[in-house]
N, C-alpha and C positions, 0 to 999 in steps of 0.2 A: 321316763317318756325317751322314747325312743325316734329318732329323726332318722327318717325313710329316704332314700334317694326321690326328687322330685317326678311326680308322674304324670309322662308327657302325653298319656292315653285320651284320645277324644271323650272318654267317659267322665274326666275332669274338666272340660271346657262347656259343657254344654251348660245353658242358662236354665236355673232352676228357680224356683219361689223360697223366699229369705227364710231361713231357719233361726230360731234358738237356738241351737245345737254352735252355731258358729258363736257365738258368747261364752259358752263354753268352753269350746276348746281353745280362744285366745286366752279364758282367765289360766287356763293350765298352762297354757304355753308362756304364758307372762309371769306365772311362778316359778317355772322353773327355770326358764332364763335370766331373770332378775336374780334369783338364789344362786347363781352362778358367774355371771358377769356383775361386775361391781361396774356402779359410772352409767349403767342402761335403765333406760325406762321403755318400754315397750307401750305403744299406742296402737288400737284397732283401728284401722283407715278403709276406707276401699266400702265395697257395695256392700259385704258382708257384715259390715258394722253398722250399715242403716237398716232398720225393721223397715216394713213392707217396701225392701226393693228387690227384685229379681237379680240374680247373678250367678257367676262360675261359682261350683263350691271349692275355692280358695282363698286363704284370706289372704289379705294384705296389713302389713303391719310397719310403723315408723319404728326403726329402734334409735331413741334419743341418746347420744352419747354425749359422755363429757370429755373424753381424750379428743383433742386435737386430731391426731391421726386416724382417719376413718378407716383407712385400710389395715391398720392394726386391731381393730375392733371387730372387721369383716374375717381377720383372720381365729380370732377368738371365736366367734359364729361359727367356722368353720371344726375347730377343736369338738364342738360341741355334736357335731354330724353333719350339720348344714352342709352346704356345698355351693358352687359358682355354676353359672350356663352361660351361655354365651351370649348374652342379650345385651343388647343397644342400652338398657339401662346400668347395666354395671361401670360404672364411671369415679375416677379419683373422689369427684367430688360428692356422688352419692353412691356408694358403692351397696353392693346387691348380694344376698345369699340365699338359701332356699331349700324346702326340703318338703317333706309328706310326713304327716301321722295319722296315726291309726285312732278313732274316736270310734266306739259301737259299731265294732267291727266294720266300719267305711274309712278309706285312706282320704285326707285332705289335703291340698299343697298350701305349702306356707312362703310366701313370698315376704322378704325382710326388707326393707330399705333404709339403710343406716345413715345418719346425719345427725348434723347439732340442733337443738332448742330453735325454731324460730327461723329456721332455713326454708326454700321454699315447699320441698317435700314436706315437712313438717305445717307450714303454715295454710299453704295453700290445700291440703289435705284436706285440715281440719274445718276452714270455711267453706270446700263443696259439699262438705257432708253437713253444716248447718245448715245450708242452702236447702240440700235435698229435705233433709229431715222436716223443715217447714213449709218445703212446697211440692204436694204429690204429683200436681200438674207435673213437674221438672221431673219426678220419679218417675212416673208414664213416657214420659217424653226420652229420658237416658236411656230406658227400657226398651222403648222400639229400637234408639238406636244401637243399642245391643246385640239386640235379634238379625237388624241389618248387618250390622258387620260381622256375628256370629254365620250369617247365610252365606256371603260372600267368601271367608275362611276362616273356619273354624279353629284352624288347627295352628297358625301362624298367629302369635301376639301381636310383632308389630303391625298388621293388615289392621287386627282386631282395634287395636290401639287410634291407629290412624284412621281409621272409618268414625272414630267416635270423637275425634278433635274438637268439630264442629259444634256440638252441644258439649262440650265440658266447656269450650269459650265462652258458650252462654251463658250456662249456667254462674261461670265464675265472674261476668257482666252482671249477677244478679246482685253481686256483694256491694257493689257501689254506690 
């Protein structure tokens, strides 16, 4: 598998219907990474992991690490060809790497959030997905929030995510 640089183009930021190709790409990525990095388990999270949910054609992945030093894990991902971006989510307690992979002639961005099992990245992502999987009404409302956020600024991921915060909090509240 060849990991190319993250594609910052607006084509990668369009909101698209769910496609089963996302699962195929994740399984290829999972096999590649888990065969080369000891103690890493990849879990497909985010919109592309939920059937019947529109989203950007980029895969979000939680990389569950057994090693204490998450920055050391980040360096291992960089050794595979992933890279860092100057984004707000890259913190010592939640390192981040990204890249792009080509599948059937099309590039797909990949965001990898490196964490430990049962930390908030892991637990909250899984809980969010479980709620959306069983609540089509919330999937539609989340899509509407994404559409609005995309209309405000399709290029800036911080603005896009900030505009979705209210519905994300509402969805998480359904867990309680």
